C-alpha positions as CSV (number, residue, x, y, z in Angstrom):
1,M,22.8,-48.9,-12.4
2,K,20.6,-49.6,-15.4
3,E,19.8,-53.2,-14.0
4,I,18.7,-51.7,-10.6
5,L,16.5,-48.9,-12.2
6,N,14.9,-51.8,-14.8
7,T,14.4,-54.1,-11.5
8,L,12.6,-51.2,-9.4
9,E,10.4,-50.1,-12.5
10,T,9.3,-53.7,-13.0
11,A,8.4,-54.2,-9.4
12,Y,6.4,-50.4,-9.2
13,D,5.3,-50.8,-12.6
14,Y,6.5,-47.4,-13.4
15,P,9.7,-45.6,-13.8
16,V,11.2,-44.4,-10.5
17,D,13.2,-41.4,-9.1
18,I,15.9,-42.6,-6.9
19,E,18.6,-41.2,-4.5
20,Y,21.6,-43.4,-3.4
21,T,25.2,-43.3,-2.4
22,V,28.0,-45.4,-3.5
23,N,30.8,-46.7,-1.0
24,V,34.0,-47.8,-2.9
25,G,36.4,-50.1,-1.1
26,E,40.2,-50.2,-1.1
27,D,39.8,-52.9,-3.9
28,N,37.8,-50.8,-5.9
29,S,34.6,-53.0,-5.2
30,F,31.6,-50.9,-4.2
31,N,28.2,-50.8,-2.4
32,I,25.3,-49.1,-3.5
33,N,22.8,-47.9,-1.0
34,L,19.3,-46.8,-2.0
35,L,18.2,-44.0,0.0
36,Q,15.1,-43.2,-1.2
37,C,12.8,-44.6,-4.4
38,R,9.7,-42.9,-5.5
39,P,7.6,-44.2,-8.5
40,L,7.1,-41.6,-11.3
41,Q,3.4,-42.3,-11.4
42,V,1.2,-39.8,-13.4
43,S,-2.5,-40.1,-12.8
44,T,-4.7,-40.6,-16.3
45,N,-8.0,-40.6,-17.3
46,N,-9.7,-41.0,-21.1
47,E,-12.1,-38.0,-20.7
48,A,-12.5,-36.4,-23.9
49,I,-12.2,-32.3,-23.2
50,E,-14.3,-30.3,-26.2
51,M,-12.3,-27.0,-26.4
52,P,-14.5,-24.1,-27.1
53,E,-14.0,-21.8,-30.1
54,D,-14.5,-18.3,-30.9
55,E,-14.1,-17.2,-27.1
56,D,-12.1,-14.6,-25.3
57,V,-8.7,-16.8,-25.0
58,F,-6.5,-16.0,-22.2
59,F,-4.1,-18.4,-23.3
60,H,-3.9,-21.8,-25.4
61,I,-1.0,-24.3,-25.5
62,R,0.0,-27.7,-26.9
63,E,2.6,-30.5,-26.0
64,S,3.7,-28.5,-22.9
65,S,2.0,-29.7,-19.8
66,M,1.2,-32.6,-17.3
67,G,-2.0,-33.6,-15.9
68,M,-5.4,-35.3,-16.0
69,S,-8.2,-34.1,-18.4
70,R,-10.6,-31.4,-16.9
71,K,-12.6,-28.5,-17.5
72,D,-12.5,-26.4,-14.6
73,D,-14.2,-22.9,-13.3
74,I,-11.3,-20.6,-12.0
75,D,-12.0,-18.3,-9.4
76,V,-8.6,-16.8,-8.8
77,I,-5.7,-16.2,-11.3
78,C,-2.3,-15.1,-9.6
79,Y,0.3,-13.7,-12.2
80,V,3.7,-12.5,-11.6
81,D,5.2,-10.3,-14.1
82,P,8.6,-11.9,-15.5
83,H,10.1,-8.4,-16.3
84,K,9.4,-6.7,-13.0
85,Y,10.3,-9.9,-11.3
86,Y,13.6,-9.8,-12.9
87,E,14.0,-6.3,-11.8
88,Y,13.1,-6.6,-8.3
89,P,16.4,-6.6,-6.1
90,Y,18.0,-9.9,-6.0
91,A,18.4,-10.1,-2.2
92,Q,14.6,-9.6,-2.0
93,K,13.4,-12.1,-4.7
94,S,12.9,-15.0,-2.1
95,S,10.3,-12.8,-0.3
96,I,8.1,-13.2,-3.2
97,S,7.6,-17.0,-2.1
98,R,5.9,-15.4,0.9
99,V,3.5,-13.4,-1.2
100,I,2.6,-16.4,-3.1
101,S,2.0,-18.1,-0.1
102,D,-0.5,-15.5,1.2
103,V,-2.4,-15.7,-2.2
104,N,-2.5,-19.6,-1.6
105,A,-3.7,-19.2,1.9
106,Y,-6.6,-16.6,0.8
107,C,-7.8,-19.1,-1.9
108,R,-7.6,-22.2,0.4
109,N,-9.4,-20.3,3.3
110,N,-12.0,-19.2,0.8
111,D,-12.6,-22.1,-0.9
112,K,-11.3,-20.8,-4.4
113,T,-10.2,-22.6,-7.2
114,A,-7.0,-21.0,-8.5
115,M,-4.1,-20.6,-11.0
116,L,-1.0,-19.7,-10.9
117,I,1.5,-18.4,-13.7
118,V,5.1,-17.6,-12.7
119,P,8.3,-16.8,-14.5
120,G,11.0,-19.5,-15.1
121,R,11.1,-22.5,-13.0
122,I,8.7,-23.1,-10.1
123,G,10.2,-24.2,-6.8
124,T,13.9,-23.5,-7.8
125,S,16.5,-22.9,-5.2
126,S,17.9,-20.0,-7.3
127,P,15.8,-17.0,-7.3
128,E,17.4,-15.8,-10.5
129,L,15.8,-18.8,-12.4
130,G,12.2,-18.4,-10.9
131,I,10.5,-18.4,-7.5
132,P,11.7,-20.5,-5.0
133,V,8.6,-21.7,-3.4
134,V,8.1,-24.8,-1.5
135,F,5.2,-26.9,-2.1
136,A,3.2,-25.7,0.9
137,D,3.0,-22.1,-0.6
138,I,1.3,-23.5,-3.9
139,S,-0.5,-26.4,-2.3
140,H,-4.2,-25.1,-3.2
141,F,-3.5,-24.1,-6.8
142,S,-5.3,-26.5,-9.3
143,A,-3.0,-25.3,-12.1
144,I,0.4,-23.9,-12.2
145,L,2.0,-22.8,-15.3
146,E,5.8,-21.3,-15.9
147,E,6.3,-18.5,-18.3
148,A,9.3,-18.2,-20.7
149,Y,11.0,-14.8,-20.9
150,S,13.9,-15.4,-22.9
151,E,15.0,-11.3,-22.7
152,V,16.2,-12.0,-19.3
153,G,16.7,-15.8,-19.2
154,Y,13.8,-17.3,-17.7
155,M,12.9,-20.8,-19.2
156,P,10.4,-23.1,-17.9
157,E,11.8,-26.7,-17.2
158,L,8.7,-28.7,-16.5
159,S,11.0,-31.0,-13.9
160,F,9.2,-34.1,-14.3
161,G,11.6,-36.3,-12.0
162,S,11.6,-33.8,-9.0
163,H,10.0,-34.0,-5.6
164,M,7.9,-30.8,-6.4
165,F,6.6,-32.5,-9.4
166,Q,5.6,-35.8,-7.7
167,D,3.8,-33.4,-5.1
168,L,2.0,-31.9,-7.9
169,V,1.2,-35.2,-9.4
170,E,-0.2,-36.5,-6.1
171,A,-2.6,-33.4,-5.4
172,E,-3.8,-33.5,-9.2
173,I,-2.4,-30.3,-9.7
174,Y,-2.3,-29.4,-13.5
175,Y,1.4,-28.4,-14.5
176,G,2.0,-26.6,-17.7
177,A,4.6,-24.3,-19.3
178,L,4.1,-21.0,-21.7
179,F,6.9,-21.3,-24.0
180,E,7.9,-18.9,-26.6
181,N,7.7,-21.2,-29.8
182,E,5.0,-23.2,-31.6
183,K,3.6,-25.1,-28.5
184,K,2.3,-21.4,-27.5
185,I,-0.6,-20.9,-29.8
186,E,-2.0,-17.7,-27.8
187,F,-1.2,-16.0,-24.8
188,N,-2.8,-12.7,-24.2
189,K,-1.8,-11.7,-20.7
190,E,-2.9,-8.1,-20.9
191,K,-6.5,-9.3,-20.7
192,L,-5.7,-10.0,-17.2
193,Y,-4.9,-6.1,-16.3
194,G,-8.4,-5.3,-17.0
195,Y,-9.6,-6.6,-13.8
196,Q,-9.0,-5.2,-10.3
197,N,-5.9,-6.5,-8.7
198,I,-6.8,-7.7,-5.1
199,L,-3.5,-8.2,-3.9
200,K,-3.7,-5.4,-1.4
201,D,-6.8,-6.8,0.1
202,I,-5.0,-10.1,0.8
203,N,-1.8,-8.4,2.4
204,P,-2.0,-4.6,2.7
205,N,1.5,-4.6,3.9
206,L,3.4,-5.0,0.6
207,N,5.3,-2.2,-1.1
208,D,4.0,-0.6,-4.6
209,E,6.9,-2.9,-6.5
210,I,5.0,-5.9,-5.3
211,Y,1.5,-4.7,-6.2
212,D,2.9,-3.7,-9.8
213,M,4.5,-7.2,-10.1
214,I,2.0,-9.5,-8.8
215,Q,-1.7,-9.2,-10.6
216,V,-4.1,-11.2,-8.4
217,V,-7.7,-11.3,-10.0
218,D,-10.8,-12.9,-8.3
219,F,-13.4,-13.3,-10.8
220,D,-16.3,-13.7,-8.3
221,E,-19.4,-14.9,-10.6
222,D,-17.6,-14.3,-13.8
223,K,-15.1,-17.1,-13.7
224,A,-12.4,-18.0,-16.0
225,E,-12.9,-21.3,-17.7
226,F,-9.9,-23.7,-18.1
227,Y,-9.9,-26.8,-20.3
228,H,-7.3,-29.7,-20.5
229,D,-7.3,-32.6,-22.8
230,M,-4.6,-34.9,-21.6
231,N,-5.0,-37.3,-24.8
232,K,-4.2,-34.4,-27.1
233,D,-2.1,-32.6,-24.5
234,E,-3.7,-29.2,-25.2
235,T,-4.9,-26.5,-22.7
236,L,-7.1,-23.7,-23.2
237,C,-8.0,-20.8,-20.8
238,I,-10.7,-18.3,-21.6
239,L,-11.9,-15.2,-19.7
240,K,-15.6,-14.6,-20.0
């Protein structure tokens, strides 16, 4: 298997993610059938991003992200509170994916640059570990971050070998994590609650628990600012 992976990596000029089957004969001989092969190609650039100082920091992280260097104005931030998501009935947790999809559609239809912050693992099939979205639910977000919340067991897992990750790479979507360690320099989530929550305008048919759980802010003219330096692996978001 190591030889196969090395051969494929040489051919693609990148490490690869594969799916395969093994058929074993009666004499213990075997055939390996390659079902899918996907190069783990990450877009790069050498742009140097200057991080502003003495600003109103929303979050600041190091060594916990993937994506090309960039400076973006963010129109919309969608934040899912980890504790309230944990307390939401298990049987209804999957419905939060549809709410995220509604926000995604709002941003796409109104040409909004958007950021999504969710608890645990994005795209998991297990709602107790995170929100089980598919890529179509989050395709218009330009930045997506997973938030750790160890009190209830939510832990980011930047799944660099997954199909979801490859979709994010191909769409040039920033992918990061807000850990509970030295990689998280600052995270002032309470600042987001100083702005109006527009989720009820996006979908007026949800229950109050969801409106309390998910904060959606449209900054209008006063946009948030997002900075990511790929070379230093440093990310900063400020609220004006």
